[in-house]
Short mmCIF file of the C-alpha atoms (twelve columns), coordinates in Angstrom:
data_MODEL
# 
_entry.id   MODEL 
# 
loop_
_atom_site.group_PDB 
_atom_site.id 
_atom_site.type_symbol 
_atom_site.label_atom_id 
_atom_site.label_alt_id 
_atom_site.label_comp_id 
_atom_site.label_asym_id 
_atom_site.label_seq_id 
_atom_site.Cartn_x 
_atom_site.Cartn_y 
_atom_site.Cartn_z 
_atom_site.pdbx_PDB_model_num 
ATOM 1   C CA . MET A 1   -66.174 23.956  4.985  1 
ATOM 2   C CA . SER A 2   -66.120 23.290  8.741  1 
ATOM 3   C CA . ALA A 3   -63.493 21.346  10.690 1 
ATOM 4   C CA . ASP A 4   -66.059 18.560  11.219 1 
ATOM 5   C CA . ALA A 5   -66.529 18.285  7.455  1 
ATOM 6   C CA . VAL A 6   -62.806 17.535  7.026  1 
ATOM 7   C CA . ARG A 7   -63.096 14.279  9.002  1 
ATOM 8   C CA . GLY A 8   -62.032 11.463  6.703  1 
ATOM 9   C CA . LEU A 9   -61.243 13.756  3.775  1 
ATOM 10  C CA . ASP A 10  -57.909 14.126  2.006  1 
ATOM 11  C CA . THR A 11  -56.525 17.287  3.595  1 
ATOM 12  C CA . ALA A 12  -53.994 17.660  0.774  1 
ATOM 13  C CA . SER A 13  -56.824 18.898  -1.446 1 
ATOM 14  C CA . LEU A 14  -57.850 21.742  0.860  1 
ATOM 15  C CA . ASP A 15  -57.397 25.362  -0.107 1 
ATOM 16  C CA . LEU A 16  -55.891 26.956  3.004  1 
ATOM 17  C CA . PRO A 17  -55.605 30.765  2.796  1 
ATOM 18  C CA . GLY A 18  -52.034 31.920  3.407  1 
ATOM 19  C CA . TRP A 19  -50.585 28.441  2.814  1 
ATOM 20  C CA . ARG A 20  -49.452 26.462  -0.239 1 
ATOM 21  C CA . HIS A 21  -49.468 22.656  -0.314 1 
ATOM 22  C CA . VAL A 22  -46.010 21.266  -1.104 1 
ATOM 23  C CA . TYR A 23  -45.894 17.628  0.036  1 
ATOM 24  C CA . SER A 24  -48.004 14.717  1.247  1 
ATOM 25  C CA . GLY A 25  -46.745 11.709  3.174  1 
ATOM 26  C CA . LYS A 26  -48.760 8.629   4.076  1 
ATOM 27  C CA . VAL A 27  -50.631 10.570  6.749  1 
ATOM 28  C CA . ARG A 28  -49.393 14.169  6.949  1 
ATOM 29  C CA . ASP A 29  -49.655 17.076  4.532  1 
ATOM 30  C CA . LEU A 30  -47.066 19.833  4.511  1 
ATOM 31  C CA . TYR A 31  -47.834 23.442  3.605  1 
ATOM 32  C CA . GLU A 32  -45.440 26.366  3.165  1 
ATOM 33  C CA . PRO A 33  -46.404 30.000  3.712  1 
ATOM 34  C CA . ASP A 34  -47.862 31.682  0.655  1 
ATOM 35  C CA . LEU A 35  -45.435 34.570  1.019  1 
ATOM 36  C CA . PRO A 36  -46.951 36.894  -1.605 1 
ATOM 37  C CA . ALA A 37  -50.299 36.579  0.172  1 
ATOM 38  C CA . LEU A 38  -48.600 37.307  3.500  1 
ATOM 39  C CA . GLY A 39  -46.805 40.398  2.289  1 
ATOM 40  C CA . GLY A 40  -43.476 38.684  1.626  1 
ATOM 41  C CA . ALA A 41  -42.764 37.135  5.044  1 
ATOM 42  C CA . HIS A 42  -44.433 34.975  7.664  1 
ATOM 43  C CA . PRO A 43  -44.884 36.726  11.036 1 
ATOM 44  C CA . LEU A 44  -43.485 33.683  12.885 1 
ATOM 45  C CA . GLY A 45  -40.366 33.286  10.736 1 
ATOM 46  C CA . ASP A 46  -39.296 30.236  8.742  1 
ATOM 47  C CA . VAL A 47  -42.192 27.900  9.442  1 
ATOM 48  C CA . VAL A 48  -44.360 25.232  7.847  1 
ATOM 49  C CA . LEU A 49  -47.903 24.058  8.513  1 
ATOM 50  C CA . VAL A 50  -48.128 20.347  9.354  1 
ATOM 51  C CA . VAL A 51  -51.618 18.887  8.922  1 
ATOM 52  C CA . ALA A 52  -52.439 15.356  10.131 1 
ATOM 53  C CA . SER A 53  -55.038 13.797  7.866  1 
ATOM 54  C CA . ASP A 54  -57.358 10.885  8.672  1 
ATOM 55  C CA . ARG A 55  -55.581 8.703   6.115  1 
ATOM 56  C CA . VAL A 56  -54.552 5.257   7.297  1 
ATOM 57  C CA . SER A 57  -51.821 3.102   5.772  1 
ATOM 58  C CA . ALA A 58  -50.888 -0.553  6.088  1 
ATOM 59  C CA . TYR A 59  -48.437 -2.784  4.266  1 
ATOM 60  C CA . ASP A 60  -47.109 0.272   2.395  1 
ATOM 61  C CA . HIS A 61  -50.515 1.197   0.957  1 
ATOM 62  C CA . VAL A 62  -52.637 4.223   1.789  1 
ATOM 63  C CA . LEU A 63  -56.122 2.841   2.325  1 
ATOM 64  C CA . SER A 64  -59.668 4.067   1.834  1 
ATOM 65  C CA . PRO A 65  -61.667 5.335   3.604  1 
ATOM 66  C CA . GLY A 66  -59.813 7.218   6.314  1 
ATOM 67  C CA . ILE A 67  -60.352 6.836   10.058 1 
ATOM 68  C CA . PRO A 68  -62.453 9.776   11.355 1 
ATOM 69  C CA . ASP A 69  -60.680 11.826  14.062 1 
ATOM 70  C CA . LYS A 70  -57.381 9.990   13.578 1 
ATOM 71  C CA . GLY A 71  -55.538 13.143  12.507 1 
ATOM 72  C CA . THR A 72  -56.849 15.045  15.504 1 
ATOM 73  C CA . VAL A 73  -55.758 12.255  17.853 1 
ATOM 74  C CA . LEU A 74  -52.267 12.223  16.339 1 
ATOM 75  C CA . THR A 75  -51.871 15.996  16.649 1 
ATOM 76  C CA . GLN A 76  -53.355 16.412  20.117 1 
ATOM 77  C CA . LEU A 77  -51.462 13.424  21.533 1 
ATOM 78  C CA . SER A 78  -48.201 14.714  20.036 1 
ATOM 79  C CA . LEU A 79  -48.799 18.118  21.624 1 
ATOM 80  C CA . TRP A 80  -49.457 16.466  24.997 1 
ATOM 81  C CA . TRP A 81  -46.245 14.445  24.763 1 
ATOM 82  C CA . PHE A 82  -44.218 17.476  23.677 1 
ATOM 83  C CA . GLU A 83  -45.256 19.073  26.971 1 
ATOM 84  C CA . GLN A 84  -44.201 16.015  28.979 1 
ATOM 85  C CA . LEU A 85  -40.775 16.025  27.275 1 
ATOM 86  C CA . ALA A 86  -40.094 19.769  27.191 1 
ATOM 87  C CA . ASP A 87  -37.309 19.615  29.791 1 
ATOM 88  C CA . LEU A 88  -35.514 16.832  27.888 1 
ATOM 89  C CA . VAL A 89  -35.527 18.184  24.337 1 
ATOM 90  C CA . PRO A 90  -37.050 21.197  22.518 1 
ATOM 91  C CA . ASN A 91  -39.669 20.516  19.852 1 
ATOM 92  C CA . HIS A 92  -40.603 22.150  16.558 1 
ATOM 93  C CA . VAL A 93  -44.042 23.492  17.474 1 
ATOM 94  C CA . VAL A 94  -44.320 27.275  17.135 1 
ATOM 95  C CA . SER A 95  -48.082 27.788  17.353 1 
ATOM 96  C CA . THR A 96  -51.416 26.003  17.316 1 
ATOM 97  C CA . GLU A 97  -53.370 29.265  17.452 1 
ATOM 98  C CA . VAL A 98  -56.301 29.339  15.047 1 
ATOM 99  C CA . SER A 99  -56.556 32.129  12.474 1 
ATOM 100 C CA . ALA A 100 -58.566 35.150  13.492 1 
ATOM 101 C CA . GLU A 101 -58.896 36.060  9.827  1 
ATOM 102 C CA . PRO A 102 -58.084 34.160  6.618  1 
ATOM 103 C CA . GLY A 103 -54.470 34.389  5.535  1 
ATOM 104 C CA . ASP A 104 -52.941 35.654  8.798  1 
ATOM 105 C CA . GLY A 105 -50.401 32.797  8.807  1 
ATOM 106 C CA . LEU A 106 -51.847 30.897  11.755 1 
ATOM 107 C CA . VAL A 107 -53.731 27.572  11.721 1 
ATOM 108 C CA . PRO A 108 -56.728 27.827  9.368  1 
ATOM 109 C CA . ASP A 109 -59.948 27.072  11.236 1 
ATOM 110 C CA . VAL A 110 -60.872 24.265  8.839  1 
ATOM 111 C CA . VAL A 111 -57.907 22.194  10.107 1 
ATOM 112 C CA . ALA A 112 -58.045 23.364  13.731 1 
ATOM 113 C CA . GLY A 113 -57.098 20.581  16.134 1 
ATOM 114 C CA . ARG A 114 -55.229 18.584  13.509 1 
ATOM 115 C CA . ALA A 115 -52.570 21.127  12.473 1 
ATOM 116 C CA . MET A 116 -49.487 22.820  13.925 1 
ATOM 117 C CA . VAL A 117 -47.342 25.703  12.742 1 
ATOM 118 C CA . CYS A 118 -43.818 24.334  13.136 1 
ATOM 119 C CA . ARG A 119 -40.255 25.558  12.839 1 
ATOM 120 C CA . ARG A 120 -38.620 24.372  9.623  1 
ATOM 121 C CA . LEU A 121 -35.784 22.023  10.570 1 
ATOM 122 C CA . GLN A 122 -32.830 20.449  8.810  1 
ATOM 123 C CA . MET A 123 -33.922 16.859  9.432  1 
ATOM 124 C CA . PHE A 124 -31.478 14.060  10.148 1 
ATOM 125 C CA . PRO A 125 -31.856 11.269  7.554  1 
ATOM 126 C CA . VAL A 126 -32.553 8.600   10.151 1 
ATOM 127 C CA . GLU A 127 -35.549 7.123   11.938 1 
ATOM 128 C CA . CYS A 128 -34.594 6.984   15.623 1 
ATOM 129 C CA . VAL A 129 -36.225 3.784   16.826 1 
ATOM 130 C CA . VAL A 130 -36.035 2.522   20.397 1 
ATOM 131 C CA . ARG A 131 -37.314 -0.847  21.546 1 
ATOM 132 C CA . GLY A 132 -38.105 -1.916  25.087 1 
ATOM 133 C CA . TYR A 133 -39.853 -5.096  23.970 1 
ATOM 134 C CA . LEU A 134 -39.200 -7.574  21.175 1 
ATOM 135 C CA . THR A 135 -41.717 -7.721  18.331 1 
ATOM 136 C CA . GLY A 136 -42.195 -6.743  14.684 1 
ATOM 137 C CA . SER A 137 -39.109 -6.416  12.483 1 
ATOM 138 C CA . GLY A 138 -36.925 -6.640  15.599 1 
ATOM 139 C CA . LEU A 139 -38.277 -10.116 16.300 1 
ATOM 140 C CA . VAL A 140 -37.531 -11.170 12.715 1 
ATOM 141 C CA . GLU A 141 -33.907 -9.995  13.049 1 
ATOM 142 C CA . TYR A 142 -33.545 -11.627 16.452 1 
ATOM 143 C CA . ARG A 143 -34.739 -14.991 15.148 1 
ATOM 144 C CA . ALA A 144 -32.249 -14.777 12.285 1 
ATOM 145 C CA . GLY A 145 -29.165 -13.867 14.339 1 
ATOM 146 C CA . GLN A 146 -30.022 -13.145 18.008 1 
ATOM 147 C CA . ASN A 147 -29.421 -9.430  17.549 1 
ATOM 148 C CA . VAL A 148 -31.323 -6.341  16.391 1 
ATOM 149 C CA . CYS A 149 -29.491 -3.677  14.377 1 
ATOM 150 C CA . GLY A 150 -26.190 -5.148  15.559 1 
ATOM 151 C CA . VAL A 151 -27.181 -5.108  19.247 1 
ATOM 152 C CA . PRO A 152 -26.704 -8.626  20.707 1 
ATOM 153 C CA . LEU A 153 -29.570 -9.976  22.822 1 
ATOM 154 C CA . PRO A 154 -29.861 -12.967 25.173 1 
ATOM 155 C CA . ALA A 155 -31.205 -16.323 24.014 1 
ATOM 156 C CA . GLY A 156 -34.730 -17.466 24.708 1 
ATOM 157 C CA . LEU A 157 -36.662 -14.281 23.918 1 
ATOM 158 C CA . VAL A 158 -40.092 -14.577 22.296 1 
ATOM 159 C CA . ASP A 159 -42.636 -12.271 20.690 1 
ATOM 160 C CA . GLY A 160 -43.508 -9.659  23.316 1 
ATOM 161 C CA . SER A 161 -40.530 -10.291 25.616 1 
ATOM 162 C CA . ARG A 162 -39.318 -7.317  27.635 1 
ATOM 163 C CA . LEU A 163 -35.686 -6.600  26.778 1 
ATOM 164 C CA . PRO A 164 -33.022 -6.436  29.517 1 
ATOM 165 C CA . GLU A 165 -32.791 -2.717  28.722 1 
ATOM 166 C CA . PRO A 166 -34.143 -0.493  25.927 1 
ATOM 167 C CA . ILE A 167 -32.038 -0.544  22.753 1 
ATOM 168 C CA . PHE A 168 -31.491 2.033   20.006 1 
ATOM 169 C CA . THR A 169 -32.306 0.389   16.664 1 
ATOM 170 C CA . PRO A 170 -32.233 3.073   13.933 1 
ATOM 171 C CA . ALA A 171 -33.621 2.796   10.431 1 
ATOM 172 C CA . THR A 172 -33.264 4.659   7.173  1 
ATOM 173 C CA . LYS A 173 -36.150 6.830   6.022  1 
ATOM 174 C CA . ALA A 174 -38.115 5.286   3.162  1 
ATOM 175 C CA . GLU A 175 -40.150 6.902   0.426  1 
ATOM 176 C CA . ILE A 176 -43.905 6.242   0.271  1 
ATOM 177 C CA . GLY A 177 -44.408 2.622   -0.796 1 
ATOM 178 C CA . ASP A 178 -40.987 1.482   0.421  1 
ATOM 179 C CA . HIS A 179 -39.947 -0.112  3.699  1 
ATOM 180 C CA . ASP A 180 -37.702 1.567   6.251  1 
ATOM 181 C CA . GLU A 181 -34.480 -0.440  6.502  1 
ATOM 182 C CA . ASN A 182 -33.003 -1.271  9.902  1 
ATOM 183 C CA . VAL A 183 -29.351 -0.212  10.212 1 
ATOM 184 C CA . THR A 184 -26.648 -0.279  12.885 1 
ATOM 185 C CA . PHE A 185 -25.452 2.596   15.030 1 
ATOM 186 C CA . ASP A 186 -22.130 2.520   13.156 1 
ATOM 187 C CA . GLN A 187 -23.961 3.011   9.857  1 
ATOM 188 C CA . VAL A 188 -25.751 6.041   11.286 1 
ATOM 189 C CA . ALA A 189 -22.445 7.441   12.581 1 
ATOM 190 C CA . ALA A 190 -20.888 6.983   9.153  1 
ATOM 191 C CA . THR A 191 -23.727 9.030   7.643  1 
ATOM 192 C CA . ILE A 192 -24.104 11.920  10.105 1 
ATOM 193 C CA . GLY A 193 -20.937 11.705  12.233 1 
ATOM 194 C CA . ASP A 194 -20.137 10.131  15.605 1 
ATOM 195 C CA . GLU A 195 -21.133 13.142  17.706 1 
ATOM 196 C CA . ALA A 196 -24.548 13.604  16.078 1 
ATOM 197 C CA . ALA A 197 -25.265 9.860   16.132 1 
ATOM 198 C CA . THR A 198 -24.418 9.651   19.831 1 
ATOM 199 C CA . ARG A 199 -26.587 12.684  20.580 1 
ATOM 200 C CA . LEU A 200 -29.563 11.176  18.740 1 
ATOM 201 C CA . ARG A 201 -29.130 7.822   20.469 1 
ATOM 202 C CA . ASP A 202 -28.933 9.417   23.918 1 
ATOM 203 C CA . LEU A 203 -31.953 11.653  23.296 1 
ATOM 204 C CA . THR A 204 -33.991 8.759   21.900 1 
ATOM 205 C CA . LEU A 205 -33.283 6.572   24.929 1 
ATOM 206 C CA . ALA A 206 -34.040 9.454   27.324 1 
ATOM 207 C CA . VAL A 207 -37.368 10.184  25.623 1 
ATOM 208 C CA . TYR A 208 -38.300 6.504   25.740 1 
ATOM 209 C CA . ALA A 209 -37.426 6.203   29.426 1 
ATOM 210 C CA . ARG A 210 -39.637 9.184   30.302 1 
ATOM 211 C CA . ALA A 211 -42.523 8.106   28.075 1 
ATOM 212 C CA . GLU A 212 -42.382 4.443   29.120 1 
ATOM 213 C CA . SER A 213 -42.676 5.453   32.761 1 
ATOM 214 C CA . ILE A 214 -45.605 7.814   32.117 1 
ATOM 215 C CA . ALA A 215 -47.444 5.232   29.991 1 
ATOM 216 C CA . ARG A 216 -46.903 2.447   32.541 1 
ATOM 217 C CA . GLU A 217 -48.473 4.603   35.261 1 
ATOM 218 C CA . ARG A 218 -51.583 4.708   33.061 1 
ATOM 219 C CA . GLY A 219 -51.729 0.956   32.440 1 
ATOM 220 C CA . VAL A 220 -50.128 1.131   28.996 1 
ATOM 221 C CA . ILE A 221 -46.919 -0.560  27.828 1 
ATOM 222 C CA . LEU A 222 -44.818 1.434   25.355 1 
ATOM 223 C CA . ALA A 223 -43.207 -1.436  23.474 1 
ATOM 224 C CA . ASP A 224 -41.281 0.694   20.973 1 
ATOM 225 C CA . THR A 225 -41.416 4.032   19.237 1 
ATOM 226 C CA . LYS A 226 -39.942 6.002   16.352 1 
ATOM 227 C CA . LEU A 227 -38.682 9.575   16.691 1 
ATOM 228 C CA . GLU A 228 -37.355 12.118  14.213 1 
ATOM 229 C CA . PHE A 229 -34.942 14.934  14.999 1 
ATOM 230 C CA . GLY A 230 -33.609 17.934  13.136 1 
ATOM 231 C CA . ILE A 231 -31.372 20.953  13.579 1 
ATOM 232 C CA . ASP A 232 -32.902 24.372  14.169 1 
ATOM 233 C CA . PRO A 233 -30.969 26.524  11.663 1 
ATOM 234 C CA . GLU A 234 -31.240 29.593  13.908 1 
ATOM 235 C CA . SER A 235 -30.111 28.125  17.246 1 
ATOM 236 C CA . GLY A 236 -28.193 25.061  16.059 1 
ATOM 237 C CA . ALA A 237 -30.059 22.973  18.657 1 
ATOM 238 C CA . VAL A 238 -31.193 19.398  18.086 1 
ATOM 239 C CA . VAL A 239 -34.997 19.535  18.035 1 
ATOM 240 C CA . LEU A 240 -37.678 16.850  18.212 1 
ATOM 241 C CA . GLY A 241 -39.860 17.046  15.104 1 
ATOM 242 C CA . ASP A 242 -42.678 15.312  13.244 1 
ATOM 243 C CA . GLU A 243 -45.159 13.546  15.530 1 
ATOM 244 C CA . VAL A 244 -44.220 11.884  18.786 1 
ATOM 245 C CA . LEU A 245 -45.461 8.845   20.722 1 
ATOM 246 C CA . THR A 246 -48.711 8.277   18.859 1 
ATOM 247 C CA . PRO A 247 -50.328 4.965   17.837 1 
ATOM 248 C CA . ASP A 248 -48.926 5.583   14.330 1 
ATOM 249 C CA . SER A 249 -45.302 5.849   15.482 1 
ATOM 250 C CA . SER A 250 -45.390 3.598   18.556 1 
ATOM 251 C CA . ARG A 251 -46.634 0.257   19.784 1 
ATOM 252 C CA . PHE A 252 -48.895 0.718   22.796 1 
ATOM 253 C CA . TRP A 253 -50.149 -2.417  24.574 1 
ATOM 254 C CA . PRO A 254 -52.637 -2.734  27.456 1 
ATOM 255 C CA . ALA A 255 -50.442 -3.689  30.431 1 
ATOM 256 C CA . ASP A 256 -53.046 -5.972  31.989 1 
ATOM 257 C CA . GLN A 257 -53.136 -8.145  28.850 1 
ATOM 258 C CA . TRP A 258 -49.369 -8.437  28.278 1 
ATOM 259 C CA . GLU A 259 -48.408 -12.070 27.753 1 
ATOM 260 C CA . PRO A 260 -45.131 -12.843 25.952 1 
ATOM 261 C CA . GLY A 261 -45.157 -15.621 23.411 1 
ATOM 262 C CA . HIS A 262 -47.531 -14.186 20.823 1 
ATOM 263 C CA . ALA A 263 -48.661 -10.916 19.271 1 
ATOM 264 C CA . GLN A 264 -50.096 -8.494  21.851 1 
ATOM 265 C CA . PRO A 265 -53.378 -6.546  21.722 1 
ATOM 266 C CA . SER A 266 -52.531 -2.995  20.701 1 
ATOM 267 C CA . PHE A 267 -53.923 0.537   20.535 1 
ATOM 268 C CA . ASP A 268 -53.410 1.133   16.843 1 
ATOM 269 C CA . LYS A 269 -54.507 0.038   13.371 1 
ATOM 270 C CA . GLN A 270 -54.165 -3.698  14.068 1 
ATOM 271 C CA . PHE A 271 -57.823 -4.200  13.141 1 
ATOM 272 C CA . VAL A 272 -56.939 -2.846  9.696  1 
ATOM 273 C CA . ARG A 273 -53.941 -5.168  9.279  1 
ATOM 274 C CA . ASP A 274 -55.892 -8.189  10.510 1 
ATOM 275 C CA . TRP A 275 -58.795 -7.575  8.139  1 
ATOM 276 C CA . LEU A 276 -56.524 -7.007  5.137  1 
ATOM 277 C CA . THR A 277 -54.782 -10.357 5.694  1 
ATOM 278 C CA . SER A 278 -58.024 -12.234 6.376  1 
ATOM 279 C CA . ALA A 279 -59.954 -14.330 3.865  1 
ATOM 280 C CA . GLU A 280 -62.824 -11.847 4.171  1 
ATOM 281 C CA . SER A 281 -60.862 -9.073  2.422  1 
ATOM 282 C CA . GLY A 282 -59.889 -11.296 -0.503 1 
ATOM 283 C CA . TRP A 283 -56.657 -9.318  -0.885 1 
ATOM 284 C CA . ASP A 284 -53.294 -10.878 -1.689 1 
ATOM 285 C CA . LYS A 285 -50.600 -8.915  0.132  1 
ATOM 286 C CA . ALA A 286 -47.959 -10.235 -2.283 1 
ATOM 287 C CA . SER A 287 -49.789 -8.931  -5.358 1 
ATOM 288 C CA . ASP A 288 -49.511 -5.568  -7.090 1 
ATOM 289 C CA . VAL A 289 -53.240 -4.998  -6.678 1 
ATOM 290 C CA . ALA A 290 -54.319 -2.185  -4.357 1 
ATOM 291 C CA . PRO A 291 -56.168 -3.248  -1.192 1 
ATOM 292 C CA . PRO A 292 -59.973 -3.089  -1.160 1 
ATOM 293 C CA . ALA A 293 -61.951 -0.424  0.707  1 
ATOM 294 C CA . LEU A 294 -62.202 -0.917  4.458  1 
ATOM 295 C CA . PRO A 295 -65.611 -1.980  5.804  1 
ATOM 296 C CA . GLY A 296 -67.376 0.318   8.246  1 
ATOM 297 C CA . THR A 297 -66.912 -2.017  11.204 1 
ATOM 298 C CA . VAL A 298 -63.131 -2.029  10.778 1 
ATOM 299 C CA . VAL A 299 -63.055 1.768   10.447 1 
ATOM 300 C CA . GLU A 300 -65.141 2.234   13.607 1 
ATOM 301 C CA . ARG A 301 -63.185 -0.277  15.726 1 
ATOM 302 C CA . THR A 302 -59.893 1.306   14.632 1 
ATOM 303 C CA . ARG A 303 -61.202 4.775   15.512 1 
ATOM 304 C CA . ASP A 304 -62.198 3.483   18.948 1 
ATOM 305 C CA . ARG A 305 -58.664 2.197   19.606 1 
ATOM 306 C CA . TYR A 306 -57.056 5.529   18.686 1 
ATOM 307 C CA . LEU A 307 -59.471 7.384   20.950 1 
ATOM 308 C CA . GLU A 308 -58.888 4.915   23.788 1 
ATOM 309 C CA . ALA A 309 -55.119 5.361   23.495 1 
ATOM 310 C CA . TYR A 310 -55.510 9.132   23.727 1 
ATOM 311 C CA . GLU A 311 -57.852 8.960   26.693 1 
ATOM 312 C CA . ARG A 312 -55.794 6.409   28.642 1 
ATOM 313 C CA . LEU A 313 -52.548 8.311   28.188 1 
ATOM 314 C CA . THR A 314 -53.768 11.872  28.715 1 
ATOM 315 C CA . GLY A 315 -56.579 11.160  31.159 1 
ATOM 316 C CA . SER A 316 -58.907 13.352  29.079 1 
ATOM 317 C CA . ALA A 317 -61.479 12.835  26.356 1 
ATOM 318 C CA . LEU A 318 -60.699 14.202  22.897 1 
ATOM 319 C CA . HIS A 319 -62.433 17.527  22.309 1 
# 
């Protein structure tokens, strides 16, 4: 099977020489080295293979079909951002080199472009969310008590308002099918300790400041984003893991269309959400029934938005 043939397929079902599938999230599949096949050890140390599929999720459901090229966009955009942030925080990427021969422990050619060999980290049990603009679950909290995750905010803000300064609004990690739950900084500190919580907050705000500036130069507003960090067991350093600053983990808005007071146009799967909640889909979000299959027009328009986000931010077309 070629890499092109994987577009839209469930990458969790692939047989990847030298790797053994161990876990699937909503979008990503995790593989561990098949140590017996590799002679008892991986040449790059304690690593995992992270494969970004073309699966798309909304309202806590994984939908069908996938969005072609989505996994490649997520991986290539993450790699680009890791480079832009390298002087702020190390990341977990060890190699993206494609296997010269099956089972050599590098990226199998069938998932080339959508996979990374990454250092295995001891992940912190917290989603590090930073918001520069008010929308989504933050807007719901603000309307209920004029604060988000315990951070007080001024009166008079509306959907899409720019905040006086970016705020750290962490959340707990949820299992597939469950919602992340917004928590306060003090709750994070009680879980992982004051020093670690402060370090994660400071790193999250620093990453956002850098990324927001870069995106703005390219005509894109970074409204908010979610980061994940872990400890490198060998060095003890705090390391940026998972994906970073993609349309799946961030809200990107076209700067020339920003208009507070309503939901903003976005470079993500909003077409999917809008169709699912429309009369055309016939789906009741409050029911236990799985959503229907996505029509081709929704799939194509969503793909176009992911590609546009990549091209606007990086200045290059996806190869």
